VMD Tcl script that draws the C-alpha trace (Angstrom):
set ca {
  {71.75 80.76 129.90}
  {71.95 81.22 125.90}
  {69.63 84.29 126.17}
  {72.16 85.86 128.44}
  {75.21 85.71 126.21}
  {74.35 88.11 123.77}
  {73.50 90.77 126.50}
  {76.70 90.13 128.33}
  {78.49 90.37 125.00}
  {77.05 93.71 124.53}
  {77.49 95.41 128.24}
  {80.48 93.53 129.36}
  {82.78 96.42 128.10}
  {80.25 99.20 130.00}
  {80.99 96.86 133.24}
  {84.52 97.33 132.70}
  {84.21 101.04 132.55}
  {82.09 100.80 136.00}
  {85.18 98.82 137.41}
  {87.54 101.51 136.30}
  {85.98 104.04 138.38}
  {87.23 102.25 141.64}
  {90.70 102.45 140.39}
  {92.36 105.46 141.38}
  {93.85 107.92 138.52}
  {97.27 107.94 139.85}
  {97.54 103.80 139.39}
  {98.26 104.34 135.41}
  {99.60 100.63 134.91}
  {96.31 99.34 136.59}
  {94.11 101.75 134.43}
  {95.65 100.51 131.18}
  {95.78 96.94 131.99}
  {92.01 96.98 133.73}
  {91.00 99.04 130.22}
  {92.49 96.22 127.94}
  {91.08 93.20 129.80}
  {87.43 94.77 129.77}
  {87.47 94.72 126.05}
  {88.06 90.87 125.85}
  {85.13 89.29 127.18}
  {83.23 90.59 124.26}
  {86.36 89.35 122.05}
  {85.93 86.08 123.53}
  {82.14 85.81 123.24}
  {82.06 86.86 119.96}
  {84.83 84.18 118.88}
  {82.61 81.77 120.39}
  {79.82 82.36 118.50}
  {81.57 82.70 115.42}
  {83.00 79.28 115.98}
  {80.02 77.69 117.04}
  {78.12 79.34 113.96}
  {81.07 77.97 111.72}
  {80.54 74.43 112.90}
  {76.61 74.90 112.08}
  {75.34 75.82 115.32}
  {71.89 78.01 115.01}
  {72.92 81.44 116.47}
  {69.45 82.28 116.53}
  {69.09 80.53 120.03}
  {71.08 83.41 121.30}
  {68.02 85.74 120.55}
  {66.52 87.50 123.46}
  {63.25 89.26 123.83}
  {61.50 90.07 126.76}
  {58.85 93.10 127.61}
  {60.73 96.24 128.09}
  {57.99 99.21 128.37}
  {54.70 100.46 127.12}
  {53.72 103.59 125.91}
  {50.10 105.21 125.51}
  {46.76 103.78 126.12}
  {47.40 99.98 125.95}
  {43.60 99.50 126.47}
  {42.70 101.21 123.04}
  {45.40 99.31 121.10}
  {46.00 95.95 122.76}
  {49.25 95.08 124.16}
  {50.87 94.58 121.16}
  {50.12 98.07 120.41}
  {52.75 100.67 121.87}
  {54.87 97.76 123.61}
  {58.45 97.85 123.18}
  {60.61 94.72 123.91}
  {64.13 94.82 124.85}
  {65.30 92.51 121.56}
  {68.88 91.52 120.79}
  {69.72 88.77 118.14}
  {71.93 88.47 115.31}
  {72.30 86.96 111.79}
  {75.43 86.15 109.75}
  {76.15 89.63 108.82}
  {75.48 91.22 112.45}
  {77.79 88.55 113.95}
  {80.35 89.34 111.63}
  {80.14 93.14 112.30}
  {80.05 92.38 116.28}
  {83.41 90.25 115.93}
  {84.68 93.26 113.89}
  {83.88 95.75 116.75}
  {85.32 93.46 119.41}
  {88.34 93.14 117.53}
  {89.35 96.62 116.74}
  {88.15 97.61 120.13}
  {90.74 95.43 121.78}
  {93.34 96.19 119.46}
  {92.47 99.76 119.83}
  {92.91 99.44 123.47}
  {96.60 97.85 123.07}
  {97.37 100.44 120.98}
  {96.60 103.24 123.15}
  {100.16 104.17 124.02}
  {99.28 107.11 122.08}
  {97.65 108.55 124.81}
  {99.64 110.26 127.37}
  {97.50 111.35 130.33}
  {93.90 111.09 131.52}
  {94.17 107.22 131.15}
  {90.88 106.65 133.51}
  {88.56 108.93 131.52}
  {89.85 107.67 128.35}
  {89.42 103.78 128.92}
  {86.00 104.64 130.28}
  {84.75 106.40 127.37}
  {86.37 103.86 124.86}
  {84.66 101.04 126.69}
  {81.28 102.82 126.64}
  {81.80 103.42 122.85}
  {82.41 100.09 122.43}
  {78.95 98.84 124.23}
  {77.57 101.44 121.67}
  {79.05 99.66 118.96}
  {78.16 96.18 119.74}
  {74.48 97.01 120.77}
  {73.96 98.78 117.17}
  {74.89 95.35 115.42}
  {72.80 93.32 118.14}
  {69.57 95.34 118.08}
  {66.60 93.60 116.84}
  {64.51 96.85 117.21}
  {64.86 100.43 116.01}
  {64.42 102.07 119.65}
  {67.35 99.92 120.95}
  {69.23 100.58 117.57}
  {68.63 104.27 117.95}
  {69.84 104.24 121.83}
  {73.14 102.38 121.11}
  {73.76 104.56 118.00}
  {73.38 107.61 120.49}
  {75.74 105.83 122.99}
  {78.22 105.94 120.55}
  {77.93 109.77 120.06}
  {79.14 111.37 123.32}
  {82.29 109.12 124.06}
  {83.49 109.70 120.52}
  {82.85 113.62 121.11}
  {84.88 113.61 124.43}
  {87.45 111.11 122.98}
  {88.10 113.53 119.98}
  {87.75 116.85 122.05}
  {90.24 116.05 124.82}
  {92.98 113.41 123.48}
  {92.95 114.61 119.92}
  {95.54 116.86 117.98}
  {96.00 120.80 117.99}
  {92.20 121.07 116.08}
  {90.64 118.60 118.25}
  {87.88 120.67 119.54}
  {86.37 121.81 116.31}
  {86.47 118.29 115.00}
  {84.58 117.12 117.89}
  {82.10 119.79 117.21}
  {81.96 119.14 113.61}
  {81.04 115.38 114.65}
  {78.44 116.02 117.04}
  {76.89 118.33 114.71}
  {76.57 116.40 111.60}
  {75.94 113.33 113.27}
  {73.34 114.52 115.62}
  {71.66 116.25 112.68}
  {71.58 112.35 111.17}
  {70.39 110.81 114.35}
  {67.39 113.29 114.37}
  {66.24 112.37 110.83}
  {66.53 108.64 112.02}
  {64.53 109.38 115.23}
  {61.68 110.91 113.13}
  {61.63 107.92 110.78}
  {61.57 105.60 113.81}
  {58.54 107.84 115.46}
  {56.88 107.83 112.24}
  {57.01 103.90 111.50}
  {55.90 103.26 115.26}
  {52.96 105.67 114.91}
  {52.20 104.00 111.75}
  {52.52 100.30 112.66}
  {52.75 100.02 116.40}
  {56.05 98.17 116.33}
  {59.64 98.89 116.20}
  {60.61 95.37 115.74}
  {62.57 95.36 112.50}
  {61.57 91.80 111.22}
  {57.95 92.71 111.73}
  {58.58 96.20 110.06}
  {59.96 94.24 107.11}
  {56.82 92.26 106.98}
  {54.64 95.65 107.17}
  {56.60 98.45 105.34}
  {55.72 96.52 101.82}
  {52.13 97.54 102.31}
  {52.99 101.60 102.32}
  {52.14 103.57 99.75}
  {55.22 103.64 97.27}
  {55.76 107.62 97.88}
  {55.77 106.87 101.84}
  {58.27 104.20 101.27}
  {60.45 106.39 98.96}
  {60.29 109.24 101.19}
  {61.15 107.16 104.25}
  {64.10 105.79 102.34}
  {65.40 108.91 101.45}
  {65.16 109.98 105.17}
  {67.22 106.87 106.18}
  {69.89 107.49 103.12}
  {70.82 111.07 104.46}
  {70.76 109.78 107.97}
  {72.79 107.00 107.36}
  {74.67 108.75 104.71}
  {76.08 111.26 107.09}
  {77.92 108.32 108.98}
  {79.05 106.33 105.86}
  {79.87 109.17 104.61}
  {78.19 109.91 101.00}
  {79.45 113.25 99.32}
  {78.47 115.85 100.16}
  {77.88 115.18 103.96}
  {81.51 113.59 104.28}
  {83.44 117.12 105.50}
  {82.91 116.37 109.33}
  {85.12 113.20 108.72}
  {88.10 114.96 107.39}
  {88.28 116.60 110.78}
  {87.84 113.69 112.82}
  {90.41 111.78 111.04}
  {92.94 114.30 111.03}
  {92.65 115.30 114.49}
  {91.24 112.38 116.80}
  {94.06 110.19 118.46}
  {95.24 107.39 116.33}
  {93.37 104.46 118.51}
  {90.32 106.11 118.42}
  {90.60 106.88 114.25}
  {91.27 103.02 114.18}
  {87.64 102.56 115.77}
  {86.09 105.47 113.94}
  {87.30 104.36 110.34}
  {87.02 100.59 111.23}
  {83.83 100.46 112.75}
  {81.63 103.40 113.02}
  {81.82 104.45 109.55}
  {80.47 101.16 108.85}
  {77.29 101.78 111.01}
  {75.99 103.68 107.87}
  {76.74 100.78 105.69}
  {74.90 98.54 108.17}
  {72.11 100.54 108.74}
  {71.65 101.31 104.82}
  {71.72 97.40 104.35}
  {69.61 96.36 107.35}
  {67.06 98.99 107.49}
  {67.19 100.72 104.26}
  {67.43 97.76 102.16}
  {65.38 95.41 104.36}
  {62.40 97.45 105.12}
  {62.03 99.14 101.63}
  {63.67 97.00 98.92}
  {61.36 97.83 96.26}
  {61.93 101.53 96.65}
  {65.89 100.94 96.97}
  {65.60 99.35 93.46}
  {63.94 102.50 92.29}
  {67.04 104.64 93.54}
  {69.26 101.87 92.32}
  {70.73 103.78 89.59}
  {71.08 106.84 91.42}
  {72.73 105.21 94.18}
  {75.47 103.64 92.08}
  {76.27 107.32 90.35}
  {76.30 108.34 93.79}
  {78.66 105.63 94.67}
  {80.86 106.77 91.55}
  {81.03 110.36 92.49}
  {82.34 109.13 95.88}
  {84.83 106.99 94.20}
  {86.21 109.34 91.97}
  {85.88 112.12 94.17}
  {87.73 110.85 97.23}
  {90.34 109.22 95.13}
  {91.21 112.54 93.28}
  {91.25 114.21 96.33}
  {93.60 111.87 97.86}
  {95.87 111.94 95.03}
  {96.63 115.75 95.51}
  {97.18 115.89 99.28}
  {100.36 115.64 101.15}
  {99.29 115.05 104.62}
  {99.07 111.40 104.88}
  {95.92 111.44 107.48}
  {94.29 113.34 104.90}
  {94.92 110.94 102.10}
  {93.69 107.99 104.19}
  {90.74 110.02 104.98}
  {89.85 110.71 101.43}
  {90.68 107.19 100.64}
  {88.03 106.06 103.14}
  {85.59 108.64 101.18}
  {86.57 106.95 98.02}
  {86.20 103.12 99.53}
  {82.79 103.89 100.74}
  {81.92 104.67 97.14}
  {82.53 100.86 96.39}
  {79.89 100.18 99.01}
  {77.40 102.36 97.40}
  {78.42 100.87 94.31}
  {77.74 97.43 95.03}
  {74.37 98.13 97.05}
  {73.09 100.14 94.03}
  {73.47 97.29 91.76}
  {70.99 95.25 93.87}
  {72.47 92.10 92.88}
  {73.93 89.20 94.68}
  {77.57 89.87 93.41}
  {77.32 93.56 94.31}
  {75.51 93.12 97.68}
  {78.24 90.66 98.60}
  {80.78 93.10 97.53}
  {79.49 96.04 99.52}
  {79.07 93.59 102.76}
  {82.88 92.49 102.20}
  {84.01 95.97 101.64}
  {82.74 97.04 104.83}
  {84.36 94.39 106.89}
  {87.51 94.79 104.65}
  {87.81 98.59 104.91}
  {87.43 98.09 108.63}
  {90.44 96.08 108.92}
  {92.68 98.02 106.45}
  {91.65 101.53 107.40}
  {92.38 100.53 111.06}
  {95.69 99.08 110.32}
  {96.88 102.30 107.76}
  {95.82 104.97 110.92}
  {97.75 102.51 113.50}
  {100.65 103.16 111.34}
  {100.12 106.81 110.42}
  {99.71 107.15 114.29}
  {103.24 105.76 114.65}
  {104.83 107.83 112.21}
  {103.39 110.89 113.57}
  {104.70 110.12 117.07}
  {108.19 109.27 115.55}
  {108.72 111.87 113.17}
  {106.21 114.88 114.68}
  {104.72 114.96 111.21}
  {102.38 113.05 108.79}
  {103.41 115.09 105.84}
  {104.82 112.70 102.77}
  {107.05 115.51 101.88}
  {108.79 115.51 105.06}
  {109.24 111.51 105.21}
  {111.18 109.26 103.29}
  {113.58 106.35 103.01}
  {111.92 104.60 106.38}
  {112.70 101.18 104.94}
  {116.34 101.79 105.90}
  {115.27 103.05 109.20}
  {112.29 101.50 110.11}
  {112.12 98.34 108.28}
  {109.29 96.59 110.21}
  {106.95 99.76 109.99}
  {107.88 100.03 106.16}
  {107.11 96.42 105.42}
  {103.89 96.50 107.22}
  {102.80 99.93 105.44}
  {103.60 98.39 102.21}
  {101.61 95.41 102.87}
  {98.73 97.42 103.87}
  {99.07 100.27 100.88}
  {98.91 96.90 98.61}
  {95.58 95.96 100.51}
  {94.24 99.07 100.31}
  {94.60 99.40 96.31}
  {92.94 95.73 95.86}
  {95.93 93.68 95.30}
  {94.94 89.87 94.82}
  {95.54 87.90 97.98}
  {94.29 90.74 100.14}
  {90.68 91.25 101.47}
  {90.29 94.45 99.19}
  {90.72 92.57 96.09}
  {87.91 90.47 97.04}
  {85.32 93.21 97.69}
  {86.36 95.04 95.02}
  {86.29 92.40 92.39}
  {82.56 91.47 93.70}
  {81.01 95.07 93.80}
  {82.62 95.92 90.03}
  {80.96 92.78 88.98}
  {77.72 93.73 90.27}
  {77.78 97.14 88.42}
  {79.14 95.91 85.30}
  {76.13 93.35 85.11}
  {73.51 96.26 85.39}
  {75.21 99.27 84.44}
  {78.44 98.43 82.56}
  {79.01 101.86 81.28}
  {78.74 103.55 84.46}
  {81.17 100.44 85.91}
  {83.76 101.85 83.18}
  {83.50 105.35 84.38}
  {83.62 104.07 88.35}
  {86.66 101.92 87.17}
  {89.18 105.03 86.80}
  {88.55 105.20 90.62}
  {90.43 102.22 90.78}
  {93.47 103.66 88.43}
  {93.32 106.71 90.68}
  {93.51 104.66 93.82}
  {96.43 102.80 92.64}
  {98.25 106.11 91.78}
  {97.80 107.82 95.34}
  {98.32 104.70 97.37}
  {101.56 103.78 95.50}
  {102.65 107.70 95.51}
  {102.17 108.23 99.13}
  {103.41 104.39 100.27}
  {106.50 104.50 97.93}
  {107.65 107.86 98.87}
  {107.47 107.02 102.29}
  {109.18 103.87 102.35}
  {111.77 104.08 99.70}
  {111.65 107.48 98.66}
  {114.67 109.91 99.41}
  {115.79 109.70 103.13}
  {114.29 112.46 105.18}
  {112.58 112.83 108.62}
  {114.43 113.14 112.05}
  {117.89 112.56 112.23}
  {119.61 109.50 114.43}
  {118.30 106.22 115.34}
  {114.46 105.96 116.10}
  {112.76 102.85 117.44}
  {110.77 100.67 114.96}
  {107.41 99.30 115.75}
  {107.31 98.29 119.57}
  {105.39 95.32 120.68}
  {102.36 97.02 121.72}
  {102.42 98.49 118.16}
  {103.33 95.72 116.27}
  {100.92 93.40 117.72}
  {97.92 95.03 116.58}
  {99.38 95.51 113.41}
  {100.54 91.79 112.69}
  {96.71 90.92 113.77}
  {95.01 93.27 111.25}
  {97.82 92.17 108.41}
  {97.00 88.22 109.08}
  {92.97 89.04 109.11}
  {93.52 91.15 105.94}
  {95.45 88.15 104.13}
  {93.03 85.70 105.70}
  {89.93 87.14 104.06}
  {92.17 87.43 100.89}
  {93.22 84.03 100.93}
  {89.98 82.38 102.16}
  {87.13 84.62 101.59}
  {84.41 81.52 102.18}
  {85.65 82.14 105.97}
  {83.70 85.38 105.60}
  {80.89 84.57 102.72}
  {79.83 81.26 104.38}
  {78.42 83.06 107.58}
  {77.23 86.05 105.42}
  {75.15 84.11 102.76}
  {72.12 83.69 104.92}
  {71.55 87.50 105.25}
  {72.26 87.93 101.63}
  {69.86 85.62 101.02}
  {67.28 87.37 103.20}
  {68.07 90.50 101.06}
  {67.85 88.91 97.71}
  {64.59 87.58 98.73}
  {63.12 90.76 99.59}
  {64.29 92.12 96.33}
  {62.56 89.30 94.51}
  {66.12 87.84 93.80}
}
mol new
graphics top color blue
foreach p $ca { graphics top sphere $p radius 0.5 }
foreach p [lrange $ca 0 end-1] q [lrange $ca 1 end] { graphics top cylinder $p $q radius 0.2 }
display resetview
C-alpha cells in the first residue's frame, strides 16, 4: 500500500481532470467545485507524509520502483543495460517541494474566480499542470523527470494563451520557445548520460558520474545550468518570464512564480550538484557572480518600473539571484539558504501575485501611479499587501529573512568582497518594495471612485493561508530545516563537506 501512495499523490489531479470530462461545460458551479476538490487528495496525502516524517517515520518506504520498459538489444548489455524503471521516491527536499506544489495548486484553484469562462478547459489544464509539477519532484530517474517536466509545458502554454491578458498569445509563445529550448538541452544531456552509463536512475548516476573525465563533467554541468537556468531564470535567459508574469491570469502566475520557477532551482540542486559536485565547485565563484548580477539587475529594474506586475516580475529575477549566491557558496549555510529561498519565495510571490490580481480586477490597472490610498478603501487587502511586502524585503519574523540571512552568510564565508557587492541588492530591494507598497497603501488617494469590495472570502482565504505559512517559517524555521537536513547532508557529503 505504501508504494501506491506516492503514485496516488502524483496522479490524483490527473484523475480529477478525467472526471471533469463527464461534467457538462454549462454546469459552472459543479466544474468549479470539482476542480477545487480534485486538488485536495494530493494536498492531504502530502500533509500526511509530512506529518509522519516530522514524527520520525522513514519516508523512503513510500518509494516505488518497478520495471517499465526496455530499449536496445538486452542480450548484449544484460537486463541492467537499457532498462528503464518506473521510479518515484522522495527525500526531505522533494517532499517539501511536493507539499509546496500541492498547497499552491489548491490555493490557486480556490482563487480562480478571476477566470470568467471556459471553466472545464481551465480546470482540466490546471490539474494536468499539477500532476506535472508533483511528478517532477517525485521522479527518481531522469526520463520520468523529463516527462513530467514536459507535462507542465503544454497546459501552461494554453492557460497563458487562452485565459491571460491582452498580450497573452505572445507571452505563451515566449514561454514555449524558451522552455522548449531548455528542455531540448536537458534531453540531450539525459540521452548522453544514458548512453554512457546505461541507467537514468539519479542515485546510480550520482555514483557513476564522479568517474567521468573532468572536462565531460564540466560540459554536462554547463548544459544543465543553461537548461535549468531558463526556468530559474538566470540573466540573460529571463526575458520570457517577464511576459508570462505580466500577461498570465493571476492564479496561473501564482503557480508559475511559486512552483514552476523553483523547478529550475530544484533541478540545479538535485541533478546539477547531485551528479557533478566537483564541477559545480569549480564554477562556484562564477555562479556567485551570476547570482549577484541577477540580484542587482532584477532589483534595479524593479526600482524603475511603474507597473506593479513588472515590479514583481523583476523582483522574482532578483530573488532567484539569492538562490544562485547560496548555491555558488557551496557551504552548508549557503545551500540551506538557497533551499529556504526556493520555498520562501514560493509562498511570498504567490501571495503578491494573488493581491495584484485582486487590484487588477478592482481598479482595471496595476500601475502604481494610478493607485494610492488603498488603506482607507480596502483595509484588508492593504494590510496583507504590507505584510507580503515586508516578507519580500526580508523583515525578521518572515520566511524571507531566514533564507537571505543564510544565503548571505554562505557567500560572506567564502567571498566577503562579492558578498558586500551583492548586499547592495538588499538595499535596492527595500527601496523598490517600500516605494511600491507604501504608495499603493498610504499614498495620495487615487483609483476608482466610490465603494469597492475589499478581499472577498475566496480571495482572503488563500491570502491568509499564505501569510500564515510565511510567518510560520519565519518564526519556526526548524519546521522546514529539520526535514531538509538529510538532503543538505547528502549534498555536503557529495562536495566533501
